[in-house]
C-alpha angles and dihedrals in degrees: 000000000000091000088049093052091050092050088048090050092049092048093050090045092050092048090048091050092050091049093049092047090053098049098028090217133117126193124193115193091003140073092202112070117187110251093236094054130085092190126023125181123196129189142134097199107029135056140206112268118197121206112292117219139140125250096268092052091046091053090055092064103116114232098345115211121237108261095030113146130209135165106237109213090197097055091030088226143100111263127201125203109230102184114242088009089064125210114348123204105227093203095061092034090058092046095050093046097049109122096191101062120076119231092245122012099186098277129063117256110213114220124190117241117266121213117246112243114236132162097224115088091206118120106227122199127183117221104231129199113214096190107099120116137180127198089264090062102030108053094275098310133101115251119257094247090064093044109025082202093288108064129072119207088194086073112083129187123184089344096309124116117223106251135164097258140079089230132061123217114233088235094050119238114328147180116260092222094055106116092208091056091043092053089047092053097043093045091051089049091049097049091045092059096259114148101202149323133271105212123209102237125197099190134248104290126116095231125122112334094330096113091058092046089051090048089052093046091052090050091051093046092051093062098044101084096049087054091049095247130131126216144198136186129250102206115218096211091178085084087073088073086084094065132071092212102046095176094054092053091045087054090053090049092048093048088050093047092050093050097045107026119010090056095060116105093231096051105121113252133186118203088349093304123115109252112240128178129191125202091228124322089252107154104019112056137165132060093255095052093052092042087054091047090053095046090089090063126096089214122029109236126247090247125204125185129198114285114283091004109126095175093116091055115193093347089078121082094201145315139269128222126238140187111276134175094260092062113206095358094082092036091059091045088052094048092052093044125106098250110147092228126014131195111202126223139219130182139172095228138286125262110161124203092191096109088063094055132084126267091287091065112017091083092066124100113300102181123115136225106191114233093214088203101291097328095101092052090045091052099048093041092051088051092048091051090053093061123094088233116117097212131063121188119203110216101232146357098186117358095137092170091064096034096237100126127149090180110101118273135189105284099193104048111004108186135277136170127216123223088264088064095241122128116255108179091172089070094041132137106246114247126221105256107196093321098110092046091049090048089051090053090051095049093046093048097247095159100159098063133056145170097295087059090054090047091054089060091056090048089053090052095048092047092051087056093045092050097035092132097039108092093189096053091043091056091054089048090052087054086053088052091054091046088055097048090049091048095243089140096159091059093042091055093043092053091046090053089057094056 
């Protein structure tokens, strides 16, 4: 009887196959398939469910066919593969192609951030300095990182303010706590394929300029989630040299970090533990001291020290790479080292201004790694992408004093100071423009965005400054912001064109 049933099943299956082959149509839940359909689904209480996967899993699909559909659990939307255009988020695609909704209806529509599709599975974080101040944020004086004690941004030549850098930001000098500049920076990162920021953090004490640095850090962090970016802290433990009981102050810093940062949903975590880097350690050394410092935390951090630095002992989970004078020599040594966990590094070059500063600065590193246009960045980024390490740190986003900025800089003149201290843009070192960010997009496989999208972010920033006292215009610009974070770039650029 069992054999007979199998034979009957095979006969029915064969007949069905021949029938399907003949008519090239399949109906599920219906016996009447529309003549124009190859597959028709019918149900009044069930729905079609495409494969569910995250972005990393989606990117591992080998040779996806144009028209392929998946439900991306990261972006919480159905996505379609469009060949050379890559994966398209159908939620944002539908929104930006709606012909019935105006660009701005009089009130801001808040859109959730949409993840940028990229083919590289690497997590890329930009190292960010929160230390820039303008007279508006610094009791009427420019911050020392724009002046180094010898330059005066109030002096302008050919439209360029005199700053302590060989390069000039497209925005001009700024305050790190300015929400307009923070949005500008985070949106550029997002559209370039960067996943988040690693913020230089000087702890929670009231010494020196640490309170203003903490204020700026908090301001940056407050804007990350709405842009769809994660963040983590890079603890400058050198600040502990100001204290007799270094462990006690480290405990206070860790308690503060847990309350204000580690607890946030977009704080970067590895294996459920908050990622924490230290630029060293320099002042606090020894496994027992770091273990004691972390004893106040609910969850021990995933702790990384500077490459080849073993000062944290067994309290460290691994190490991170950084730009050094030897260039790729030390990087290759680090990548082949036995560190348990390694974070790779990529930088555009190194061109320090420190020798032109006062005694507070001129003891800093004064060597040079030539940018060679974008060749240096291409070389170290390619090297980083070849490593098995999951994370890449970009050093840096905005260290103008050391000339390691990924942030767009003036590509025609840059900025240089003569020995007299006056600005002479005509003899300047050209900056990078958007070249390094475009290069980053290419290497990470961000195919749906390009330079005009990055330029729209700069236009948004400049219009926010132009209309700083016009509430109506600022609301429209806020709508532009939400279009950009949800990757509705056509709508963002169309609304910008109306302002």
